[in-house]
DOGU-544638 format. One line per 4 residues: their letters; for each residue x, y, z of N, C-alpha, C, CB. Coordinates in nm, 2 decimals, m for minus. Glycine has a CB too. Layout:
<milos>
a	X Y Z X Y Z X Y Z X Y Z | ...
</milos>
This chain:
<milos>
mkni	6.46 16.36 m9.37 6.48 16.49 m9.43 6.61 16.53 m9.36 6.36 16.59 m9.42 | 6.55 16.55 m9.22 6.66 16.62 m9.12 6.78 16.53 m9.10 6.60 16.65 m8.98 | 6.76 16.41 m9.11 6.89 16.30 m9.08 6.99 16.31 m9.21 6.84 16.12 m9.07 | 6.95 16.32 m9.33 7.02 16.34 m9.44 7.12 16.45 m9.45 6.93 16.34 m9.53
ksis	7.06 16.58 m9.39 7.10 16.69 m9.38 7.21 16.69 m9.25 6.98 16.79 m9.38 | 7.20 16.63 m9.16 7.28 16.61 m9.07 7.40 16.52 m9.07 7.21 16.58 m8.98 | 7.37 16.43 m9.17 7.48 16.32 m9.22 7.56 16.42 m9.33 7.39 16.16 m9.30 | 7.51 16.47 m9.41 7.59 16.58 m9.48 7.66 16.67 m9.43 7.52 16.64 m9.54
tikl	7.60 16.74 m9.33 7.67 16.83 m9.22 7.81 16.77 m9.16 7.56 16.85 m9.09 | 7.77 16.67 m9.11 7.87 16.58 m9.05 7.99 16.54 m9.16 7.79 16.45 m8.98 | 7.96 16.52 m9.29 8.06 16.47 m9.37 8.15 16.59 m9.41 8.01 16.39 m9.49 | 8.06 16.71 m9.45 8.14 16.83 m9.50 8.21 16.88 m9.34 8.02 16.97 m9.59
ltvl	8.18 16.87 m9.25 8.27 16.90 m9.16 8.41 16.82 m9.10 8.18 16.92 m9.07 | 8.38 16.69 m9.12 8.50 16.57 m9.13 8.56 16.62 m9.25 8.45 16.39 m9.13 | 8.55 16.64 m9.37 8.62 16.69 m9.49 8.68 16.80 m9.47 8.55 16.70 m9.59 | 8.62 16.89 m9.39 8.69 17.03 m9.37 8.79 17.02 m9.26 8.58 17.16 m9.34
fist	8.77 16.93 m9.14 8.85 16.92 m9.03 8.99 16.83 m9.11 8.76 16.84 m8.88 | 8.94 16.75 m9.20 9.07 16.67 m9.26 9.16 16.75 m9.34 9.03 16.55 m9.34 | 9.08 16.83 m9.41 9.17 16.93 m9.51 9.27 17.02 m9.46 9.09 17.01 m9.58 | 9.21 17.08 m9.32 9.27 17.17 m9.24 9.40 17.10 m9.17 9.17 17.23 m9.13
faft	9.40 16.98 m9.12 9.48 16.90 m9.07 9.59 16.87 m9.15 9.42 16.79 m9.03 | 9.57 16.82 m9.31 9.65 16.80 m9.42 9.71 16.93 m9.42 9.58 16.75 m9.56 | 9.66 17.04 m9.45 9.71 17.19 m9.47 9.81 17.20 m9.35 9.58 17.32 m9.46 | 9.79 17.19 m9.24 9.87 17.23 m9.13 9.97 17.14 m9.12 9.79 17.24 m9.00
acsn	9.95 17.02 m9.16 10.06 16.91 m9.14 10.17 16.96 m9.27 9.99 16.73 m9.14 | 10.12 17.00 m9.37 10.22 17.00 m9.49 10.28 17.15 m9.43 10.13 17.01 m9.68 | 10.22 17.24 m9.41 10.28 17.36 m9.37 10.41 17.35 m9.25 10.15 17.44 m9.31 | 10.37 17.25 m9.16 10.50 17.25 m9.06 10.61 17.17 m9.15 10.46 17.16 m8.91
dddh	10.59 17.07 m9.25 10.69 17.00 m9.29 10.76 17.11 m9.39 10.65 16.86 m9.37 | 10.70 17.18 m9.46 10.78 17.30 m9.53 10.85 17.37 m9.43 10.68 17.40 m9.61 | 10.80 17.41 m9.31 10.90 17.50 m9.24 11.01 17.40 m9.20 10.84 17.58 m9.12 | 11.00 17.29 m9.16 11.12 17.19 m9.11 11.19 17.17 m9.23 11.07 17.03 m9.04
dedh	11.18 17.17 m9.36 11.26 17.16 m9.47 11.33 17.26 m9.49 11.20 17.14 m9.57 | 11.31 17.42 m9.46 11.36 17.51 m9.48 11.49 17.51 m9.37 11.27 17.62 m9.47 | 11.46 17.49 m9.24 11.56 17.47 m9.15 11.68 17.36 m9.16 11.49 17.44 m9.06 | 11.62 17.24 m9.21 11.68 17.14 m9.24 11.77 17.16 m9.34 11.59 17.06 m9.27
ehgk	11.73 17.25 m9.44 11.82 17.29 m9.57 11.96 17.39 m9.51 11.71 17.41 m9.69 | 11.96 17.38 m9.41 12.08 17.51 m9.36 12.01 17.63 m9.41 12.26 17.50 m9.45 | 11.98 17.70 m9.31 11.93 17.82 m9.34 12.04 17.92 m9.37 11.85 17.85 m9.24 | 12.08 17.96 m9.50 12.21 18.01 m9.51 12.21 18.16 m9.47 12.25 17.99 m9.65
elit	12.33 18.17 m9.40 12.33 18.31 m9.31 12.40 18.41 m9.45 12.47 18.29 m9.12 | 12.34 18.54 m9.45 12.40 18.65 m9.53 12.53 18.69 m9.46 12.30 18.78 m9.54 | 12.63 18.65 m9.54 12.79 18.71 m9.52 12.80 18.80 m9.62 12.91 18.59 m9.52 | 12.81 18.91 m9.52 12.85 19.04 m9.62 13.00 19.10 m9.61 12.76 19.16 m9.58
tvty	13.09 19.05 m9.51 13.20 19.09 m9.52 13.31 18.96 m9.47 13.21 19.22 m9.46 | 13.39 18.93 m9.52 13.51 18.82 m9.49 13.63 18.91 m9.50 13.53 18.69 m9.62 | 13.68 18.88 m9.35 13.83 18.96 m9.31 13.93 18.85 m9.29 13.82 19.06 m9.17 | 14.04 18.85 m9.35 14.15 18.75 m9.32 14.26 18.83 m9.27 14.19 18.65 m9.46
tltn	14.30 18.85 m9.14 14.40 18.90 m9.09 14.52 18.83 m9.08 14.37 18.95 m8.99 | 14.61 18.86 m9.13 14.77 18.79 m9.11 14.86 18.87 m9.04 14.85 18.76 m9.25 | 14.90 18.80 m8.93 14.99 18.90 m8.85 15.13 18.81 m8.83 14.92 18.95 m8.69 | 15.25 18.89 m8.82 15.36 18.83 m8.80 15.42 18.94 m8.68 15.44 18.81 m8.93
gsdi	15.41 18.95 m8.54 15.46 19.08 m8.47 15.40 19.21 m8.51 15.60 19.11 m8.50 | 15.46 19.30 m8.55 15.38 19.41 m8.60 15.37 19.43 m8.73 15.41 19.52 m8.55 | 15.39 19.31 m8.82 15.37 19.32 m8.96 15.22 19.26 m8.98 15.48 19.24 m9.05 | 15.14 19.33 m9.01 15.00 19.29 m9.03 14.93 19.32 m9.13 14.92 19.32 m8.94
vtlt	14.88 19.23 m9.21 14.83 19.25 m9.34 14.67 19.18 m9.35 14.93 19.18 m9.45 | 14.59 19.29 m9.40 14.45 19.24 m9.36 14.37 19.24 m9.50 14.36 19.34 m9.25 | 14.32 19.12 m9.54 14.23 19.11 m9.66 14.08 19.12 m9.65 14.26 19.00 m9.72 | 14.02 19.21 m9.72 13.89 19.22 m9.67 13.80 19.19 m9.80 13.87 19.36 m9.59
yqdl	13.71 19.14 m9.82 13.58 19.16 m9.90 13.45 19.18 m9.83 13.56 19.05 m9.98 | 13.39 19.26 m9.88 13.28 19.35 m9.84 13.17 19.33 m9.95 13.33 19.50 m9.82 | 13.07 19.30 m9.93 12.93 19.31 m10.03 12.80 19.34 m9.93 12.91 19.14 m10.14 | 12.80 19.43 m9.90 12.68 19.47 m9.78 12.52 19.45 m9.86 12.70 19.68 m9.72
dgeg	12.51 19.42 m9.99 12.38 19.41 m10.02 12.37 19.26 m10.05 12.33 19.49 m10.14 | 12.47 19.19 m10.03 12.45 19.03 m10.06 12.48 18.99 m10.19 12.30 18.99 m10.03 | 12.46 18.85 m10.20 12.51 18.81 m10.34 12.38 18.84 m10.46 12.55 18.63 m10.34 | 12.40 18.88 m10.55 12.30 18.91 m10.67 12.29 19.05 m10.69 12.16 18.85 m10.63
gnvg	12.31 19.13 m10.59 12.34 19.29 m10.59 12.46 19.36 m10.66 12.35 19.34 m10.45 | 12.50 19.46 m10.58 12.63 19.53 m10.63 12.73 19.43 m10.65 12.69 19.63 m10.53 | 12.81 19.46 m10.69 12.95 19.38 m10.68 13.01 19.39 m10.58 13.04 19.42 m10.76 | 13.08 19.31 m10.49 13.16 19.36 m10.40 13.28 19.41 m10.39 13.17 19.29 m10.33
tynv	13.34 19.46 m10.30 13.48 19.54 m10.29 13.59 19.43 m10.20 13.44 19.70 m10.20 | 13.70 19.44 m10.29 13.81 19.36 m10.24 13.93 19.47 m10.19 13.86 19.26 m10.35 | 13.99 19.46 m10.06 14.07 19.54 m10.02 14.20 19.46 m9.98 14.01 19.62 m9.92 | 14.32 19.48 m9.96 14.43 19.43 m9.92 14.50 19.52 m9.88 14.49 19.37 m10.00
sgpl	14.56 19.52 m9.76 14.61 19.63 m9.69 14.75 19.66 m9.72 14.60 19.62 m9.55 | 14.83 19.57 m9.76 14.97 19.56 m9.82 15.00 19.45 m9.86 15.06 19.60 m9.75 | 15.15 19.45 m9.89 15.21 19.32 m9.94 15.24 19.24 m9.84 15.34 19.35 m10.02 | 15.25 19.10 m9.86 15.32 19.00 m9.72 15.47 19.03 m9.75 15.29 18.79 m9.74
tast	15.55 18.99 m9.63 15.68 19.00 m9.65 15.73 18.88 m9.69 15.76 19.04 m9.54 | 15.83 18.85 m9.79 15.91 18.73 m9.81 15.97 18.66 m9.70 16.01 18.75 m9.88 | 15.96 18.54 m9.73 16.05 18.46 m9.60 16.00 18.47 m9.44 16.21 18.53 m9.60 | 15.84 18.48 m9.47 15.79 18.49 m9.34 15.66 18.41 m9.29 15.77 18.63 m9.32
tytg	15.64 18.37 m9.17 15.52 18.28 m9.16 15.43 18.39 m9.07 15.56 18.12 m9.09 | 15.31 18.39 m9.12 15.19 18.47 m9.06 15.09 18.36 m8.98 15.09 18.54 m9.20 | 15.06 18.43 m8.88 14.93 18.39 m8.81 14.81 18.43 m8.88 14.93 18.44 m8.68 | 14.70 18.32 m8.93 14.62 18.40 m9.02 14.46 18.37 m8.93 14.63 18.33 m9.19
vlkl	14.39 18.46 m8.93 14.23 18.45 m8.86 14.13 18.48 m8.95 14.21 18.56 m8.74 | 14.05 18.41 m8.96 13.93 18.45 m9.06 13.82 18.48 m8.97 13.89 18.33 m9.18 | 13.74 18.60 m9.02 13.62 18.64 m8.96 13.51 18.68 m9.08 13.66 18.77 m8.85 | 13.40 18.62 m9.04 13.28 18.65 m9.12 13.17 18.71 m9.07 13.24 18.54 m9.18
enet	13.12 18.84 m9.14 13.01 18.90 m9.04 12.89 18.93 m9.14 13.05 19.06 m8.95 | 12.77 18.96 m9.08 12.69 19.01 m9.15 12.65 19.16 m9.09 12.60 18.91 m9.17 | 12.71 19.25 m9.19 12.70 19.39 m9.15 12.58 19.46 m9.16 12.78 19.46 m9.22 | 12.47 19.37 m9.22 12.35 19.46 m9.25 12.23 19.44 m9.12 12.28 19.39 m9.41
edpa	12.33 19.37 m8.99 12.25 19.38 m8.85 12.32 19.49 m8.78 12.27 19.23 m8.75 | 12.29 19.55 m8.68 12.34 19.66 m8.60 12.33 19.62 m8.42 12.25 19.79 m8.66 | 12.43 19.56 m8.39 12.57 19.54 m8.40 12.57 19.43 m8.53 12.65 19.48 m8.25 | 12.70 19.43 m8.59 12.71 19.33 m8.70 12.70 19.20 m8.63 12.84 19.34 m8.79
enit	12.65 19.11 m8.68 12.65 18.96 m8.67 12.77 18.90 m8.70 12.55 18.90 m8.75 | 12.83 18.83 m8.59 12.96 18.75 m8.61 12.94 18.61 m8.66 13.04 18.73 m8.48 | 12.94 18.56 m8.79 12.89 18.43 m8.85 13.00 18.35 m8.82 12.86 18.42 m9.00 | 13.12 18.39 m8.80 13.22 18.30 m8.76 13.19 18.20 m8.62 13.33 18.38 m8.74
eeie	13.14 18.28 m8.54 13.10 18.18 m8.42 13.01 18.06 m8.45 13.02 18.26 m8.31 | 12.92 18.08 m8.55 12.82 17.97 m8.61 12.88 17.88 m8.67 12.72 18.00 m8.70 | 12.98 17.93 m8.76 13.08 17.82 m8.84 13.16 17.73 m8.73 13.20 17.91 m8.95 | 13.20 17.81 m8.64 13.28 17.73 m8.52 13.18 17.61 m8.47 13.33 17.84 m8.39
eegd	13.06 17.65 m8.44 13.00 17.56 m8.36 12.93 17.46 m8.41 12.92 17.60 m8.29 | 12.92 17.50 m8.57 12.89 17.38 m8.66 12.98 17.33 m8.74 12.80 17.41 m8.74 | 13.11 17.32 m8.67 13.24 17.28 m8.74 13.22 17.14 m8.83 13.37 17.25 m8.62 | 13.17 17.05 m8.80 13.18 16.93 m8.86 13.08 16.95 m8.99 13.14 16.81 m8.77
ehef	13.00 17.10 m9.03 12.92 17.09 m9.13 13.04 17.19 m9.23 12.76 17.14 m9.08 | 13.13 17.24 m9.20 13.20 17.35 m9.25 13.34 17.31 m9.27 13.19 17.48 m9.17 | 13.41 17.40 m9.35 13.54 17.36 m9.39 13.61 17.49 m9.50 13.53 17.21 m9.47 | 13.69 17.59 m9.46 13.77 17.66 m9.55 13.88 17.58 m9.62 13.82 17.77 m9.48
ffas	13.85 17.60 m9.74 13.98 17.58 m9.84 14.06 17.70 m9.90 13.93 17.50 m9.97 | 14.20 17.70 m9.92 14.26 17.80 m9.97 14.32 17.75 m10.10 14.36 17.84 m9.87 | 14.36 17.84 m10.20 14.42 17.81 m10.32 14.50 17.93 m10.37 14.32 17.77 m10.42 | 14.63 17.90 m10.39 14.71 18.02 m10.42 14.80 18.00 m10.56 14.81 18.05 m10.29
svtg	14.81 18.11 m10.64 14.89 18.11 m10.76 15.02 18.16 m10.71 14.83 18.19 m10.88 | 15.05 18.21 m10.61 15.17 18.29 m10.55 15.29 18.17 m10.54 15.12 18.37 m10.37 | 15.40 18.21 m10.61 15.50 18.08 m10.60 15.54 18.11 m10.46 15.64 18.06 m10.71 | 15.54 17.96 m10.40 15.61 17.94 m10.26 15.51 17.97 m10.12 15.74 18.06 m10.26
ltit	15.39 18.02 m10.17 15.31 18.05 m10.05 15.24 17.92 m10.02 15.20 18.16 m10.06 | 15.23 17.91 m9.88 15.16 17.79 m9.81 15.09 17.81 m9.72 15.24 17.69 m9.77 | 14.96 17.75 m9.70 14.89 17.77 m9.58 14.84 17.65 m9.56 14.80 17.87 m9.57 | 14.86 17.64 m9.41 14.81 17.54 m9.32 14.70 17.56 m9.24 14.91 17.50 m9.24
ktdv	14.59 17.48 m9.21 14.50 17.50 m9.13 14.53 17.45 m9.00 14.39 17.46 m9.18 | 14.53 17.54 m8.89 14.54 17.50 m8.76 14.47 17.49 m8.64 14.60 17.56 m8.73 | 14.35 17.48 m8.69 14.24 17.43 m8.61 14.15 17.34 m8.65 14.18 17.50 m8.57 | 14.06 17.25 m8.58 14.00 17.16 m8.62 13.83 17.15 m8.55 14.10 17.04 m8.59
dadg	13.77 17.07 m8.63 13.63 17.06 m8.59 13.61 16.97 m8.46 13.55 17.00 m8.70 | 13.52 16.93 m8.40 13.50 16.85 m8.29 13.53 16.71 m8.33 13.36 16.87 m8.24 | 13.52 16.66 m8.44 13.57 16.54 m8.46 13.74 16.53 m8.52 13.47 16.48 m8.56 | 13.79 16.65 m8.52 13.93 16.63 m8.53 13.99 16.67 m8.66 13.96 16.50 m8.51
nplg	13.88 16.71 m8.77 13.92 16.74 m8.91 13.93 16.88 m8.91 13.81 16.70 m9.02 | 14.02 16.91 m9.01 14.07 17.07 m9.02 13.93 17.16 m9.07 14.19 17.08 m9.15 | 13.94 17.28 m9.01 13.86 17.36 m9.02 13.89 17.50 m9.11 13.83 17.36 m8.92 | 14.02 17.53 m9.04 14.05 17.65 m9.14 14.02 17.82 m9.13 13.98 17.60 m9.26
iets	13.93 17.83 m8.99 13.93 17.97 m8.94 14.08 18.01 m8.89 13.83 17.98 m8.81 | 14.16 17.92 m8.83 14.29 17.98 m8.82 14.37 17.91 m8.89 14.35 18.00 m8.68 | 14.49 17.96 m8.92 14.57 17.94 m9.01 14.73 17.96 m9.01 14.52 17.99 m9.10 | 14.82 17.90 m9.08 14.96 17.97 m9.06 14.99 17.97 m9.22 15.09 17.87 m8.95
ltts	15.04 18.09 m9.26 15.06 18.09 m9.38 15.22 18.16 m9.40 14.94 18.17 m9.46 | 15.26 18.07 m9.50 15.42 18.10 m9.49 15.43 18.16 m9.65 15.52 17.94 m9.46 | 15.51 18.26 m9.68 15.56 18.30 m9.78 15.72 18.27 m9.81 15.53 18.44 m9.79 | 15.76 18.27 m9.94 15.91 18.22 m9.98 15.96 18.35 m10.07 15.92 18.06 m10.08
aass	15.99 18.35 m10.17 16.06 18.47 m10.24 15.94 18.58 m10.27 16.14 18.42 m10.40 | 16.00 18.69 m10.32 15.91 18.78 m10.36 15.83 18.72 m10.50 15.99 18.92 m10.39 | 15.71 18.77 m10.48 15.62 18.69 m10.61 15.48 18.80 m10.61 15.56 18.49 m10.55 | 15.39 18.75 m10.67 15.24 18.80 m10.68 15.16 18.70 m10.77 15.23 18.97 m10.74
gtlt	15.03 18.72 m10.72 14.94 18.63 m10.76 14.81 18.65 m10.70 14.99 18.51 m10.74 | 14.73 18.52 m10.69 14.60 18.52 m10.63 14.61 18.45 m10.50 14.49 18.46 m10.72 | 14.51 18.48 m10.44 14.48 18.42 m10.30 14.31 18.38 m10.29 14.52 18.54 m10.17 | 14.27 18.26 m10.32 14.14 18.21 m10.28 14.09 18.17 m10.20 14.10 18.14 m10.32
ivlk	13.97 18.21 m10.14 13.94 18.16 m10.00 13.79 18.10 m10.02 13.94 18.29 m9.87 | 13.77 17.95 m9.98 13.63 17.90 m10.00 13.56 17.84 m9.89 13.63 17.81 m10.11 | 13.47 17.89 m9.84 13.39 17.83 m9.73 13.31 17.71 m9.80 13.30 17.94 m9.65 | 13.33 17.58 m9.76 13.21 17.48 m9.80 13.13 17.46 m9.67 13.26 17.32 m9.87
hept	12.99 17.41 m9.72 12.88 17.39 m9.61 12.86 17.23 m9.66 12.73 17.51 m9.62 | 12.89 17.13 m9.54 12.85 17.01 m9.58 12.98 16.93 m9.66 12.72 17.03 m9.66 | 13.11 16.97 m9.66 13.19 16.93 m9.74 13.21 16.75 m9.69 13.32 17.04 m9.73 | 13.29 16.69 m9.76 13.33 16.54 m9.73 13.42 16.55 m9.61 13.40 16.46 m9.85
kpnd	13.43 16.48 m9.50 13.52 16.49 m9.40 13.56 16.35 m9.37 13.46 16.57 m9.28 | 13.67 16.33 m9.37 13.80 16.41 m9.41 13.80 16.38 m9.55 13.95 16.37 m9.34 | 13.88 16.48 m9.64 13.90 16.52 m9.75 14.04 16.53 m9.81 13.83 16.62 m9.76 | 14.05 16.56 m9.93 14.22 16.57 m9.96 14.26 16.71 m9.97 14.27 16.50 m10.11
gtvd	14.16 16.80 m9.90 14.24 16.94 m9.88 14.19 17.05 m9.99 14.40 16.91 m9.91 | 14.15 16.99 m10.08 14.11 17.08 m10.22 13.99 17.12 m10.23 14.13 17.02 m10.35 | 13.94 17.19 m10.34 13.79 17.25 m10.32 13.73 17.14 m10.40 13.75 17.41 m10.37 | 13.80 17.12 m10.50 13.73 17.02 m10.59 13.72 16.88 m10.55 13.80 17.02 m10.70
gsgg	13.80 16.83 m10.44 13.79 16.73 m10.37 13.70 16.71 m10.24 13.90 16.72 m10.35 | 13.64 16.80 m10.22 13.57 16.82 m10.09 13.44 16.80 m10.10 13.58 16.94 m10.04 | 13.36 16.82 m10.21 13.22 16.79 m10.20 13.16 16.91 m10.15 13.18 16.66 m10.12 | 13.05 16.92 m10.10 12.97 17.03 m10.03 12.94 17.13 m10.14 13.06 17.10 m9.91
saev	12.87 17.25 m10.07 12.84 17.36 m10.14 12.92 17.46 m10.09 12.69 17.39 m10.14 | 12.98 17.57 m10.19 13.04 17.67 m10.15 12.94 17.80 m10.09 13.11 17.70 m10.27 | 12.97 17.85 m9.97 12.90 17.94 m9.90 12.98 18.10 m9.95 12.91 17.90 m9.73 | 13.12 18.08 m9.94 13.21 18.20 m10.00 13.30 18.13 m10.08 13.29 18.31 m9.88
ditf	13.30 18.22 m10.18 13.41 18.19 m10.28 13.50 18.34 m10.32 13.32 18.12 m10.41 | 13.60 18.36 m10.26 13.65 18.49 m10.31 13.81 18.50 m10.33 13.61 18.59 m10.22 | 13.84 18.58 m10.43 13.98 18.57 m10.47 14.05 18.73 m10.45 13.98 18.49 m10.64 | 14.16 18.71 m10.38 14.23 18.85 m10.36 14.36 18.86 m10.46 14.28 18.86 m10.20
nisv	14.41 18.96 m10.50 14.53 18.98 m10.57 14.63 19.03 m10.46 14.52 19.09 m10.70 | 14.75 18.94 m10.46 14.84 18.96 m10.32 14.98 18.95 m10.37 14.82 18.83 m10.19 | 15.05 19.02 m10.34 15.20 19.01 m10.35 15.27 19.01 m10.25 15.24 19.10 m10.40 | 15.41 18.97 m10.27 15.49 18.90 m10.15 15.62 19.00 m10.19 15.51 18.71 m10.16
q	15.69 19.08 m10.10 15.78 19.17 m10.13 15.91 19.12 m10.05 15.73 19.31 m10.08
</milos>
């Protein structure tokens, strides 16, 4: 009888050991999947600064509680000047951190996994990406924006994660998933 109890105890301990091992292994796989799926950073603020000498126009989107909470706010500091070329720089931040976390640095480091796209309904406005990722594909943190005649309309900025690279330069033709998709009302005078 003692022998049967010992065998049963050993079997029970073996089952518990294997169950614990399986549970631990599954737990590690889940953690790996979360990291592998690209831990989406909280982007609360997007600032697009356009500069031509002392002519500086800043487009800012801010949503401090993140996606799904209160509606974000848009601010454009003023009109763009007609027949002018601006140097553009994007900055993305998580302002729920103190100090604010600069998400742009991570996007630069992972440039092969990201790309910004620009679309505008403003007549004659063109945007050219002037920076590239480590593979020589356009990134879009730095741009050249050129205006023509006076006009008004919208400017949409989209950040894609895992876009097809190279691509046709359009949001629809790039694949991937949008991490930022914001539209500003702008004017050219």
